C-alpha positions as CSV (number, residue, x, y, z in Angstrom):
1,M,63.8,75.0,121.2
2,P,64.2,77.6,123.6
3,L,67.5,77.3,122.7
4,T,66.3,79.1,119.2
5,R,63.9,81.2,120.5
6,D,66.7,82.6,123.1
7,I,69.0,82.6,120.2
8,A,67.1,84.9,118.3
9,P,66.5,88.0,121.2
10,A,70.2,87.6,121.5
11,A,71.0,88.6,117.5
12,G,68.0,90.8,116.9
13,G,70.2,92.6,120.6
14,R,73.4,92.7,118.7
15,L,72.0,94.2,115.6
16,A,70.5,97.1,116.8
17,T,73.4,97.8,119.4
18,A,75.3,98.0,115.9
19,S,72.6,100.7,114.7
20,A,72.7,102.5,117.9
21,L,76.6,102.2,117.2
22,I,77.1,103.4,113.7
23,R,76.3,107.1,113.7
24,P,79.0,108.3,116.9
25,L,81.4,105.9,115.6
26,A,81.3,107.1,111.8
27,H,82.0,110.7,113.9
28,A,84.8,109.4,116.0
29,V,86.6,107.8,113.5
30,D,89.6,109.7,112.1
31,W,88.4,110.3,108.1
32,V,91.2,112.5,107.6
33,P,93.5,110.1,106.2
34,L,91.1,108.2,104.2
35,A,90.0,111.6,102.6
36,V,93.1,113.0,101.9
37,T,93.5,109.7,100.3
38,I,90.9,109.1,98.5
39,P,91.1,112.3,95.6
40,L,95.2,111.4,95.8
41,S,94.4,107.4,94.7
42,L,91.3,108.7,92.1
43,G,93.3,111.5,90.8
44,M,96.9,109.0,90.6
45,A,94.5,106.2,88.5
46,G,93.2,108.7,86.0
47,F,96.3,110.3,85.5
48,G,98.0,106.7,84.3
49,A,95.2,104.9,82.9
50,S,95.8,106.4,79.3
51,Q,99.1,103.9,79.0
52,P,98.3,100.6,80.2
53,D,101.8,100.2,81.9
54,V,101.6,103.2,83.4
55,A,98.1,102.7,85.3
56,L,99.6,98.9,86.0
57,T,101.6,100.4,88.9
58,C,99.6,103.4,89.6
59,V,96.3,101.5,90.5
60,R,99.0,98.7,92.3
61,F,100.4,101.8,94.3
62,S,96.9,103.3,95.2
63,A,95.6,100.3,96.7
64,V,98.8,100.4,99.3
65,L,97.8,104.6,99.8
66,L,93.9,103.4,100.8
67,A,94.7,99.8,102.6
68,A,97.5,102.5,105.0
69,A,94.6,105.5,104.9
70,A,92.3,102.9,106.4
71,A,94.3,101.7,109.3
72,F,93.7,105.2,110.9
73,A,90.0,104.7,111.2
74,L,90.6,102.0,113.6
75,I,92.5,104.5,116.1
76,D,89.8,105.4,119.3
77,P,92.0,107.9,121.1
78,M,89.1,107.3,123.9
79,D,89.9,103.8,123.9
80,A,91.5,103.9,127.7
81,S,88.3,105.9,129.0
82,T,85.9,103.3,127.2
83,A,86.4,100.3,129.1
84,A,84.1,99.9,131.2
85,L,80.8,101.1,128.8
86,P,78.2,98.5,127.9
87,V,79.5,98.0,124.7
88,P,81.8,95.1,124.1
89,R,85.2,97.3,122.8
90,S,85.1,94.3,119.6
91,H,82.1,95.4,118.4
92,R,83.3,98.7,118.1
93,Q,86.3,97.2,116.5
94,W,84.8,95.8,114.3
95,L,82.4,98.6,113.5
96,R,85.2,100.6,112.2
97,T,86.4,97.5,110.4
98,L,83.2,97.7,108.4
99,L,83.7,101.3,107.7
100,A,87.5,101.5,107.1
101,L,86.7,98.3,104.9
102,A,83.0,100.2,103.3
103,A,85.6,103.5,101.9
104,V,88.1,101.4,100.8
105,A,85.3,98.8,98.8
106,G,83.7,102.0,97.6
107,T,86.9,103.7,96.4
108,W,87.9,101.2,94.7
109,A,85.2,100.3,93.2
110,A,85.8,103.5,91.6
111,I,89.1,103.6,90.3
112,V,87.9,100.0,88.1
113,V,85.2,102.5,86.3
114,L,87.8,105.0,86.6
115,V,90.6,103.1,84.8
116,G,88.1,101.1,82.7
117,A,86.8,103.5,80.8
118,A,90.0,105.4,80.3
119,C,93.0,102.2,79.8
120,P,93.1,101.2,76.1
121,A,93.7,97.8,77.4
122,T,91.8,95.5,79.7
123,L,93.7,94.9,83.3
124,P,93.1,92.2,85.7
125,W,90.8,92.9,88.1
126,G,90.4,90.3,89.6
127,G,93.9,89.8,90.0
128,L,94.3,93.3,91.3
129,T,91.7,93.2,93.9
130,L,92.6,90.1,95.7
131,E,95.8,92.0,95.9
132,A,94.5,95.1,97.4
133,A,92.2,93.4,99.8
134,V,95.5,91.1,101.1
135,L,96.6,94.9,101.7
136,T,93.8,95.6,103.2
137,V,92.4,93.0,104.9
138,T,96.5,92.8,106.5
139,T,97.5,96.4,107.6
140,L,93.7,96.3,109.1
141,A,94.4,92.5,111.5
142,A,98.1,94.4,112.4
143,T,96.3,97.6,113.2
144,A,93.8,95.8,115.8
145,R,95.9,93.8,117.1
146,A,98.3,96.8,117.6
147,T,95.6,98.9,119.7
148,H,96.0,96.3,122.1
149,H,99.4,97.3,123.2
150,V,99.6,100.7,121.6
151,P,97.8,103.6,122.2
152,D,96.1,106.2,119.5
153,K,98.1,106.7,116.5
154,P,101.4,104.4,116.9
155,A,99.5,101.7,116.6
156,A,98.3,102.3,113.1
157,L,101.8,103.4,112.3
158,T,102.6,99.2,113.2
159,G,99.8,98.3,110.8
160,I,100.7,100.6,108.4
161,A,104.3,99.0,109.0
162,T,104.1,95.6,109.1
163,T,102.4,95.2,105.9
164,L,105.0,97.1,104.3
165,L,107.6,95.4,105.7
166,L,106.0,91.3,104.9
167,T,105.7,93.0,101.3
168,A,109.6,93.9,100.7
169,A,110.2,90.4,102.2
170,A,108.5,89.1,99.3
171,L,110.1,90.6,97.0
172,P,113.2,88.1,97.3
173,L,110.7,85.4,96.2
174,P,111.0,83.2,93.0
175,T,107.9,83.9,91.9
176,T,107.3,87.9,92.1
177,M,104.2,88.3,94.1
178,W,104.0,91.1,91.7
179,A,103.9,89.9,88.5
180,A,102.5,92.2,85.0
181,P,99.5,90.7,83.3
182,G,101.2,88.1,80.4
183,D,103.9,87.1,82.3
184,P,104.4,83.5,83.1
185,A,104.5,84.1,86.7
186,W,101.0,85.9,87.0
187,S,99.2,82.9,87.5
188,D,101.4,81.6,90.9
189,S,101.7,84.6,92.2
190,H,98.1,85.6,92.6
191,R,98.0,81.9,94.0
192,Q,100.6,83.1,96.6
193,W,97.9,86.2,97.2
194,G,95.4,84.0,97.6
195,A,97.0,82.3,100.1
196,A,98.0,85.3,102.0
197,L,94.0,86.7,102.1
198,L,93.5,83.0,103.2
199,L,96.0,83.6,106.2
200,A,94.6,87.3,107.2
201,L,91.5,86.9,106.8
202,P,91.8,85.0,109.9
203,A,94.5,87.2,111.6
204,L,91.9,90.2,110.9
205,L,89.2,87.4,112.8
206,R,91.6,87.2,116.0
207,A,92.2,90.2,116.2
208,N,88.9,91.7,116.7
209,A,87.7,89.1,118.7
210,H,90.0,88.8,121.2
211,S,90.0,92.5,123.4
212,P,93.1,91.9,126.1
213,A,93.2,94.8,128.5
214,S,94.1,98.3,128.0
215,P,97.8,99.2,128.7
216,V,96.6,102.6,130.1
217,P,94.0,101.4,132.6
218,I,96.5,98.5,133.5
219,L,99.4,100.7,134.1
220,S,97.0,103.2,136.2
221,R,96.2,99.8,138.1
222,V,100.1,99.3,139.1
223,L,100.1,103.1,140.2
224,A,97.4,102.4,142.5
225,R,98.6,99.6,144.2
226,R,102.3,101.9,144.9
227,P,102.7,102.3,148.3
228,R,102.5,106.2,148.6
229,E,105.6,107.8,150.5
230,T,105.3,109.4,153.4
């Protein structure tokens, strides 16, 4: 029983901390990439919605753009100077991750509604949503890991490059991961997408759970230990 009483206040404290952090973090997030990408994705999806084949390509490309833009939400330019804050870095990164996921999910829902209303054929939204989820989670996981070693925007670019390289590496597979609806390979390809999601989610959990010291403070300490020249 004492253990239960200890856990409840701890959970309540974490919730209170998260609530207090949401507003300042929302202001600190670099929303420019998403602010540019969201209308572009909606416009692209709407433009091709009248033709099923074009709509499929536009929707998939929109998913890639949204995943890439979401990476920039994880970048904290002040990361090196906020290492001593009482709030763990992992908490801040998780909140940034959730804000990015919320923006992508909201835009994706709008794309589903927009294309679903205009497209004469019904697209397989379950499979397409799985693809978008894998792209987004993989990019966020790679970016979160990169922030441990690379400061600022290069970390986001590293995450984006990782996703693009993995996508390119999957192209020669016997069963294409970009099968069209109605293609006999559709089911097999989405089993591969499902397996990819099962790999990407733990990678994101690990990347956000572990918070090694930023390379900038480490460099500062190394330089501080060097004997001064007289």
